[in-house]
C-alpha positions as CSV (number, residue, x, y, z in Angstrom):
1,X,-21.2,86.5,-214.8
2,X,-22.8,83.4,-213.4
3,X,-26.4,83.0,-214.3
4,X,-28.9,84.9,-212.2
5,X,-32.2,83.4,-212.9
6,X,-35.5,85.3,-212.9
7,X,-38.5,83.9,-211.1
8,X,-39.9,80.8,-212.8
9,X,-37.0,79.9,-215.0
10,X,-35.3,76.6,-215.0
11,X,-31.9,76.5,-213.2
12,X,-28.8,76.1,-215.3
13,X,-27.7,72.5,-215.9
14,X,-25.2,70.9,-218.2
15,X,-26.7,68.0,-220.2
16,X,-27.4,68.9,-223.8
17,X,-24.7,68.8,-226.5
18,X,-23.6,72.2,-227.7
19,X,-23.7,73.4,-231.3
20,X,-21.4,75.9,-233.0
21,X,-17.6,76.3,-232.9
22,X,-15.5,73.7,-231.1
23,X,-13.0,74.6,-228.4
24,X,-10.2,73.6,-230.8
25,X,-11.5,76.2,-233.3
26,X,-11.3,78.8,-230.6
27,X,-7.8,77.9,-229.7
28,X,-8.6,76.6,-226.2
29,X,-9.3,73.3,-224.5
30,X,-12.3,72.7,-222.4
31,X,-11.6,72.6,-218.7
32,X,-11.9,69.1,-217.3
33,X,-13.7,69.6,-214.0
34,X,-16.3,68.0,-211.9
35,X,-19.6,69.9,-212.1
36,X,-21.0,71.3,-208.9
37,X,-23.8,73.8,-209.0
38,X,-24.5,76.1,-206.1
39,X,-28.2,77.2,-206.2
40,X,-29.6,79.8,-203.9
41,X,-33.3,79.6,-203.1
42,X,-33.6,81.2,-199.7
43,X,-35.1,84.7,-200.1
44,X,-32.9,86.0,-197.3
45,X,-29.8,84.7,-199.2
46,X,-31.0,86.3,-202.4
47,X,-31.5,89.6,-200.7
48,X,-28.0,89.4,-199.3
49,X,-26.7,89.2,-202.9
50,X,-28.3,92.5,-203.9
51,X,-25.0,94.3,-203.5
52,X,-22.7,95.2,-206.4
53,X,-19.5,94.2,-204.7
54,X,-20.9,90.8,-203.7
55,X,-22.0,90.1,-207.3
56,X,-18.5,91.2,-208.5
57,X,-17.0,88.6,-206.2
58,X,-19.3,85.8,-207.3
59,X,-18.7,86.7,-211.0
60,X,-14.9,86.7,-210.5
61,X,-14.6,83.6,-208.4
62,X,-17.1,81.4,-210.3
63,X,-16.0,82.6,-213.8
64,X,-12.3,82.2,-213.2
65,X,-12.4,79.2,-210.8
66,X,-9.3,80.7,-209.2
67,X,-8.7,81.8,-205.7
68,X,-8.4,85.5,-204.7
69,X,-7.6,87.4,-201.5
70,X,-9.8,90.1,-200.0
71,X,-7.2,92.6,-201.1
72,X,-7.2,91.4,-204.7
73,X,-11.0,91.5,-204.8
74,X,-11.1,94.9,-203.1
75,X,-9.0,96.4,-205.8
76,X,-11.6,95.3,-208.4
77,X,-14.5,96.8,-206.5
78,X,-13.0,99.9,-205.0
79,X,-13.6,98.8,-201.5
80,X,-11.1,98.5,-198.6
81,X,-9.8,95.0,-197.8
82,X,-11.6,95.0,-194.5
83,X,-14.9,95.8,-196.1
84,X,-14.3,93.1,-198.7
85,X,-13.6,90.6,-195.9
86,X,-17.0,91.4,-194.4
87,X,-18.7,90.7,-197.7
88,X,-16.7,87.5,-198.2
89,X,-17.8,86.2,-194.8
90,X,-21.4,87.0,-195.6
91,X,-21.1,85.0,-198.8
92,X,-19.5,82.2,-196.9
93,X,-22.5,82.1,-194.5
94,X,-24.8,81.2,-197.4
95,X,-22.4,78.6,-198.9
96,X,-21.5,80.7,-201.9
97,X,-17.7,81.0,-201.3
98,X,-15.3,79.0,-199.2
99,X,-11.7,79.5,-197.9
100,X,-9.1,78.2,-200.4
101,X,-6.0,76.3,-199.7
102,X,-3.2,78.7,-198.7
103,X,0.2,78.7,-200.4
104,X,3.3,78.2,-198.4
105,X,4.1,82.0,-198.2
106,X,0.5,83.2,-198.0
107,X,0.0,86.0,-195.5
108,X,-3.7,86.6,-196.3
109,X,-6.6,84.1,-196.5
110,X,-7.6,83.2,-200.0
111,X,-11.2,82.6,-201.1
112,X,-12.7,80.5,-203.9
113,X,-16.1,79.6,-205.3
114,X,-18.0,76.9,-203.5
115,X,-18.8,75.2,-206.8
116,X,-18.4,75.5,-210.6
117,X,-21.8,77.1,-211.4
118,X,-24.0,79.5,-209.6
119,X,-27.8,80.0,-209.9
120,X,-30.5,82.0,-208.2
121,X,-34.0,80.4,-208.2
122,X,-36.8,82.2,-206.3
123,X,-39.3,79.5,-207.3
124,X,-41.5,81.9,-209.2
125,X,-42.2,84.3,-206.4
126,X,-43.9,87.5,-207.4
127,X,-41.5,90.5,-207.2
128,X,-38.9,88.2,-205.8
129,X,-35.6,89.6,-204.4
130,X,-33.8,88.2,-207.4
131,X,-35.1,91.2,-209.5
132,X,-32.9,93.5,-207.3
133,X,-29.9,91.3,-208.4
134,X,-31.0,91.6,-212.0
135,X,-30.9,95.4,-211.6
136,X,-27.4,95.3,-210.4
137,X,-26.4,93.0,-213.2
138,X,-27.8,95.5,-215.7
139,X,-25.9,98.3,-213.9
140,X,-22.7,96.3,-214.3
141,X,-23.4,95.9,-218.1
142,X,-24.0,99.7,-218.4
143,X,-20.8,100.4,-216.5
144,X,-18.8,98.1,-218.9
145,X,-20.4,99.7,-221.9
146,X,-19.6,103.2,-220.8
147,X,-16.0,102.3,-219.9
148,X,-15.6,100.7,-223.3
149,X,-17.0,103.8,-225.1
150,X,-14.6,106.1,-223.1
151,X,-11.6,103.9,-224.0
152,X,-12.6,103.8,-227.6
153,X,-13.1,107.5,-227.8
154,X,-9.8,108.2,-226.1
155,X,-8.0,106.0,-228.5
156,X,-9.5,107.8,-231.5
157,X,-8.8,111.2,-230.1
158,X,-5.2,110.4,-229.3
159,X,-4.5,109.5,-232.9
160,X,-1.9,107.0,-231.6
161,X,-1.7,103.7,-233.4
162,X,-2.9,100.7,-231.4
163,X,-4.8,97.5,-231.5
164,X,-8.3,97.9,-233.0
165,X,-11.1,98.3,-230.5
166,X,-12.8,95.0,-229.5
167,X,-16.2,94.4,-230.9
168,X,-19.2,94.8,-228.7
169,X,-22.2,92.5,-229.5
170,X,-25.7,93.1,-228.3
171,X,-28.5,91.1,-230.0
172,X,-32.1,90.4,-229.2
173,X,-34.4,87.7,-230.6
174,X,-38.1,86.9,-230.2
175,X,-39.0,83.3,-230.0
176,X,-42.0,81.2,-229.1
177,X,-40.8,78.5,-226.6
178,X,-42.5,75.9,-224.5
179,X,-41.3,75.3,-221.0
180,X,-39.3,72.3,-222.2
181,X,-37.7,74.3,-225.0
182,X,-36.7,77.1,-222.6
183,X,-35.0,74.6,-220.4
184,X,-33.2,73.0,-223.3
185,X,-32.1,76.3,-224.7
186,X,-30.7,77.4,-221.3
187,X,-28.8,74.1,-221.1
188,X,-27.3,74.5,-224.6
189,X,-26.3,78.1,-224.1
190,X,-24.3,77.4,-220.9
191,X,-22.9,74.2,-222.4
192,X,-21.5,76.2,-225.3
193,X,-20.1,78.9,-223.0
194,X,-18.3,76.1,-221.0
195,X,-16.6,75.0,-224.3
196,X,-14.7,78.3,-224.2
197,X,-13.4,78.1,-220.7
198,X,-9.7,77.9,-220.2
199,X,-8.2,74.6,-219.4
200,X,-6.0,76.3,-216.8
201,X,-7.7,79.5,-215.6
202,X,-4.3,80.8,-214.4
203,X,-2.8,80.6,-217.9
204,X,-4.4,83.1,-220.4
205,X,-3.4,82.5,-224.1
206,X,-1.5,85.3,-225.8
207,X,-3.8,87.8,-227.4
208,X,-6.8,86.7,-225.4
209,X,-8.9,89.5,-223.9
210,X,-11.2,89.2,-220.8
211,X,-14.7,89.4,-222.2
212,X,-17.9,89.8,-220.1
213,X,-20.9,87.9,-221.5
214,X,-24.6,88.3,-220.6
215,X,-27.5,86.2,-221.8
216,X,-31.2,86.5,-220.8
217,X,-34.5,84.9,-221.4
218,X,-37.6,86.8,-220.3
219,X,-41.3,86.8,-221.4
220,X,-42.0,89.6,-223.8
221,X,-44.7,92.2,-222.8
222,X,-45.4,93.2,-226.5
223,X,-47.7,90.4,-227.5
224,X,-49.3,90.7,-230.9
225,X,-53.1,91.2,-231.1
226,X,-54.9,88.0,-231.6
227,X,-51.8,85.9,-230.8
228,X,-52.6,82.6,-229.1
229,X,-50.6,80.3,-226.9
230,X,-47.9,81.4,-224.4
231,X,-45.5,84.3,-224.1
232,X,-42.8,85.5,-226.4
233,X,-39.2,85.0,-225.2
234,X,-36.2,87.2,-225.7
């Protein structure tokens, strides 16, 4: 999913050099693309995003950088094509998605992301509407985790041979970070993720599995007695 930024965080940018495995080691080539970030700051626009189907659309279009029809997106979200068309028009109103070029035989309008990156920035407002978006993101994470658990259990109960279940990784770290370090870490994380983007989003390498990633950074409420300085980050 594109980054949804809690109040007070620095918007995602791509400037710092990444560390870790290179795209060549991962068997992919980094996509050569012009960077264009779409940042939402209007509280009304942020509130408009507090809908699970709209977040699914943003995640799909921004992550894949491919165009989709309302029917294709409706199949992913369980909505009707007409309901999905309504949500797409709402996202278009706020400049988040735009109509895509139609193919010669296209019978239905295609939609694409209005940029390469998406960010929500409420400017540090207390109890900003972006927290409703975060709740939906967490709900999506739980849904994926439950679906994975069901699929894993069904595979085990069937006793049929098959591919080993994919690993699920969930980690948490506590750090002391200055504002500058938080900004730098955010940049480096998203720079690293970009290194694993497909060069051609319409050509998935054999054996590759669609993986959802989630990364967060939020002040820790469990400060140690007598600790001085700022907040802990996770």
